[in-house]
N, C-alpha and C positions, 0 to 999 in steps of 0.2 A: 553263640549269643554272649556268653560270659566273657569271651576274649574281646569282642567288640566293645562291651561295656567297660572293661578295664582300660583298653586303649583310648576310648573316648574320654574317660575321666582323666587320664594322664594329659590329654590335650585340653582339658577343662572345657569340653564341649557340653552345652546344654542338650541333653538327649531325652527323647521320648520313646517308650517301648510299649508295644502291644503284642501279647502272646496269645495264641489260640490253641485250644485243645478240643478235639472232637468229643472226648469223653467227659463225663460229669466229674471225674476225678482230676482236679486242676493241678497236675503235678508240676508242669513248667511254671505256672503262676506262683505256686508255693515256693519253688526253688529260687526264682528271681526275686520274689518279695523278701526273702530272708537274707539277701546279700546286703552289703553296706552301701549300695549305690542309690537305694531309694528308701525314704522314710515311710513310716506307716501312713497309709491313706494319701500317699503322694500321687497327685493327679497325672504326673508324667509317666506313671506305670499303670497300664490297664491290662486286665486278663479277661479274655472272652472264651468261655468253655461251654460244653454241652451242645455244641453245634459247629458246623464247618463255616469258616469265615465267608466263603463265597456264596453261601445260601442267603435267602431273603432275611432270615432271622439274624444271621451273622453280620450282614451288611448294615442292618438297622442298629445292632449293638456297636459296630465299628463307628458309625456316624455319631452315636451318643458318646462313645469313649473319646473321640477326637474333639468333640465339643467341650468336654470336661477339661482336656488339656489346654485348649485355647482360652478358657476362662481365666487362667492364671497367667501364663506366658507361653508363647509359641516356642517349642524346642528348635534348636539349630539343626538337629538331625533326628528323624523319626525312623525307627526300625520296627517293622512288623514281621513277626515270626509266625507263620501260619501252620496249621496242621498239614501233614503230608497229603491228606485227602482233599486239600483245597484246590479248586481250579483257579488259575490266574486271571482268566478273562473278565469275570464280574468285578474283580478288584481294579483291573486296568481301566475298565469303563467307569467305575466309581471315581477314581482319581482324575480322570479326564474332565470331570465336571466339578472339581474342587480347586478353584483358583488360589486358595490360601496355601495349598501344598504343591510342590513341584516333584513329580515322580521321576526318579533317576533310575536306579538299578532295580530290575526284577530278577532276582537270583533264584535259580533252581539248584538245590543240593541233590546230587545223585550218588548213591552208594556204589562205589566201584566194584566191590565184591558181589553185590546183588546183580548188577548189570552183567558181570562176567558169568556168574553161575546160572541165572535165570534166563538170560537173553543172549548167551553166546557172544560176549563182548559187544552187545548191542545190535548184532547182525539180525536178530530175530524180531526186533521191534517193528520194523516196517511190515514184514510178512504177517505178523499177528494182527497189526492194525488193519491191514487190507482184508484179512479174513473176517474181522469184526464188522467192517463196513459192508461186506458181502452178506453177512448174516444179520445185519442191522442190530448189532449188539454193541454195548458200551461197557467196558470193564476198566480195571486199573491200568491196563496197558494203554488204552486211549488216554487216560488221565496223565500218565507219564509222558507219552509222546506230545500231548498238547502243552504240558508244562514246559517241555523243551522248546516247542515251537514259539511260545510266547515270551520266553525269558530273554533278557539282554545279556546276562552273564550266567554261566553254569559252573558250579563248583563240584569237582569230583572229590569225594571224601573217601577215607579209608584206603588210600592208594598204597599204603604199606602192606595191605593184606592180599595183594595180587602181584603177579610177576610184572616187572617194569615194562617188558616188551608188549604187554597187553594194552597199556595206556594209549599208544597211538591208534590201535584198532578201535578202542572205545571212542576216542575223539573223532575218528573218521566216521563211525556210525552216527554219532551225534550231529556232525556237520552235514550229513546227508539229510537229516531232518530239519536242521536250522543252520544254513551256511553262514549266517551273520553273527552267531553267538560267540562270545569270548569265553574260552574254557580255561579254568584254573584248577590245578590239582593240589590238594593239601592233605597231608597225612593225618592231622589231628583237628581239622576243621577250623584252623586259626587263619582267618582272612585279615590281611593288614587293613587297618582303618583308613590309611591314606588312599588305598585302592578304591575303597567305598566312596570316599569324599571326592575322588577324581572322576567318578562316573558321570557321563553326560546325561542330559535329559532324555527320558524314554521316548523312543520314536513311535508315536501312536499311528502315524501314517503307514508304517511297515506292516502293522497287524490289522489294518482297517478291513481288508478283504477277508482275512481269516475270521475276524469277528462276525462279519456278515454271513459267512458260510456255517459257522458253528452256533450261531445264536438260537436257531429253532431247537436244537438238541439241548443246549444249556438252559433254555427257558423252562424245559420240563424238569431238569435236575435241580434248579435253584430253589425249588420249594422243598426239596428233600434235605433234611439236616444231616443225613448219613447216606450219600449217594454211592454209586458203583458197587452195589451189593456189599458194602463194608458195614460191619456191625461192631459197635463199641460196647463191651461188657465190663462191668466192674465186679471183681471178685473180692468179697469181704470175708475174712477168716481170722479168728482170734488165735489160731494155732501158729506156732513158730515154724520156720522152714528148716527142717532137719538137713544138715549138710549133704547127706547122701541123696535125699530127695531133691535137693536143689541141683545137685550134679546131674541126676537122672533127667530132670526137667530140661536143663540146658542141652543135654546131649541127645535126648530122644524125642521130646514132645514139642520142640519149637520147629515146626515144619514150615513148608512154603506158604501155607495159608494164614500164618500169623505174621502180619506185616510189621506190627508195632506193638510193643507192650512196655508199660512202665508203671512203677508204683513203689510202695514202701513195704518193708518186711523186717522180720527180726529172726535171729537164731537162738535156739534154746540156751546155749551156753554164753550168750551175749545179749540177754533180753533187755538190757537198758539202752542198747544202741539201736538207732534207726538206720536201716540200710536202704539204699535206692537201687531198684531193679530198672534197667534201661536197655531195652532190646529193640534193634532195628534190623529187619531182614536177617542176615546170617550172623550179625554181631551182637554180643551182649556185654554190658558193663555193669559191675556190681561195686558199690562204694558206700562207705560210712558217711552219713551227712549230718548226724547229730544224735541227740538223746530223745527218747520218748518222754513226753511231759508226765505221763502216769508213772514212768519209772523213776523220775526225779521225785515226784510227790510221795511215792511209796518207799523211798530209800529209808533204810533203818535209821540213819542219822537224820533227825528232824531239823537239824540246824541249830538246835539249842546250845550246843557246845560252842559253836562259832559266835553266837550272840553274846554268851557269857564272856568269852575271850575278848570280844570287842569292847564290852562294858569295862572290863578290867584294864584294857589298854587306855581307854579314855581317862579313867581315874589316875593311872600311874603317870601318863604323859603330862597330865595337868600339873602334878607335883614337879616334874622335871622342867616344865616351862616356867613355873613360878620361880624356880631356883636359878635357871640359866638366863631368863629374860632376853631372848633372841630379838634381833632387829627384824628378821624375816624368817619365814619357814619355807623350805623347799620340799614340797610334797609330790609324790610320784605315782602315776599309773592308777591301778584299780585295786590296790591292796588295802585290806581292812585296817591294818595298823597305821597306814598313811592317812586313811580317812579319819581315824581317831585323832591324830595329831592336828589334822586340818580343822576338825570340828572344835577341838579345844582352842586352837589358835584364833579361830574366827570369833569365838565368844570372849576371848581375852584381848581382842583388838590388836592382834599381831598380824601384820600382812602375810598372806600365804600365796606362794607361787606354785601352780600345779602343772606338772609335766604330763603330756599326752592325754589331755582331756578331750572330750568330744568324739571319742571313737566308740564303735559298737561291736559287741561280741554275742549278744543274745542270752547271756547267763547273768547270775547275780553280780558278777564282776562289773557288768555294764551299769547296773543300778548304782553300785558303789562309786564307780568312776563319775557318773553324772552328778551324784550327790556331792562328791568331793569338789567338783567344778563349781557347784552353786555356793559352796562355803569358801571358795578361793577368790582372791582379788586380782591375781595376774595369771595368765594362761599361756603356757608354752606348748603349742600343738606340734604334731609331727607332720601334718599335711593340710592342704587347703580345704579338703572335705570336712575334716574335724573342725577347722576354723569356722566354716560356714554353719556347721551344726551347732556350735556354741553360740553363734550370733542368733540363730533361730531359737535357742534356748533362753535368750534374753540377756546374754553377757555383753558387756560394753566392748565394741570392736577396738577401742583405743587401748585396751589392756590385753589384747590377744596378739601373740607373736608366733608366727609359723617358723619354727627353728629346726625341724627335723626330728628324727628318732635317735636319742642318745644311746639306746641299746645297740643300734647298728654300729656306732662308733666303738663301743666296747667290744663287739664281736670282731671288728676289723683289727683291734689292737691285740687280740689273743693270738699267740703263736701256736700254729697247728701241732698236734701231737704226732709223734712218729709211732705208728701202730706197732711195729715190730719191737721198738724199744720199750713201749708200754707193756707189751706182753712179757718181755724178759724181766723188766723191773718188778712187775706185780705178780709174776708167775701165773698169768692168765692162760687158760686153754681156749682155743678158738671155738670149741663146741659150747662154751658157756656164754658167749657173747649175746645169744638170743635171750638170755635171762635178765640182762641189764635193761631196765625199762624206766621211762620217765614217770614222774608223779602224775596221777590222773588229775584232770581239771576239776576245779571246785564247781559244785552245782548250786 
């Protein structure tokens, strides 16, 4: 999802996004909402959780979400990321009755490692499906097979985790289920946006008979917010995740019956950091995504020292401006000292040009940057998204110029250091490199 968002913004596409989470813990919605691609309360981003999108409840929420999008302006591209437990058929039927939208790609993402380990490169999918039909049972295998049957494009993910020779076997097993599907393999889930835009309109006629055959069974399931004997539980615990217990959980307790788990946690020796737990089938990813708000509020430094320094800067820079009488002030970024000179200059009727306004970071720096922009007269932004954000903030487009990021020019002008020469000149030991750290971000 993030990759498609980045690519679509580079192409300056107006994009709408709907994410769906079966659980009441709206992890995906929170992660997408905190990116720079959507403003707060942006109608082009909708999150639907606590139900499966293909259920009656989910479809009602989807209809309401799309109506909210269309009230402002119809996006050029709409991406709907459903829960893995979502059945495609109700959604395909839904969009066949929505003339304001044209359904193109129905993509199914399949975990290559899971298909290899649980279904013998996919060879066991059809036998298990046949056994379920004989026993009049429906489980996650039925769901997976039917997701493959309805999709127009299938994306094999995590292909780097299996032997290359197994990929053709998996593709063959999938084509036995859906001979018409286009299969793409990606190691990191990065699908080119041009491939998405080039997808033809979905062939409703191809699946018409399939819909007719499956409709009785799906009618019974569509009232269930959590079908296929899937259960979504939220575990709430104030305790940190001890590193050893974290390791034991990953190695011993993530069995075959836990299909998906995700959430937020912290470690005892890094209790200010918020970490993301993201597990799908046999793979798990852990990453730092930010800081806990409580950790920021409870920080020993109340911020008073920063405020006093800011006040001192305003006072001193005022004397400097009175003495120098500049024609214009060039202020940069989100630094408190630069905000101080901007504030003083604006009150002294000195034109201020601000570099890199309109960007978002989610910390106090963002507030400083936006405040600096409001006291500035000329804006030199680094990208079109920052420009549009400044316009929405009420700045005059006539005085906003998209010039790029000067920091990148500075980086390009720096001559790379020769590591071996640096070690010799400074008498550095390689074992000590891990102790060299960047300054922590301001809170």
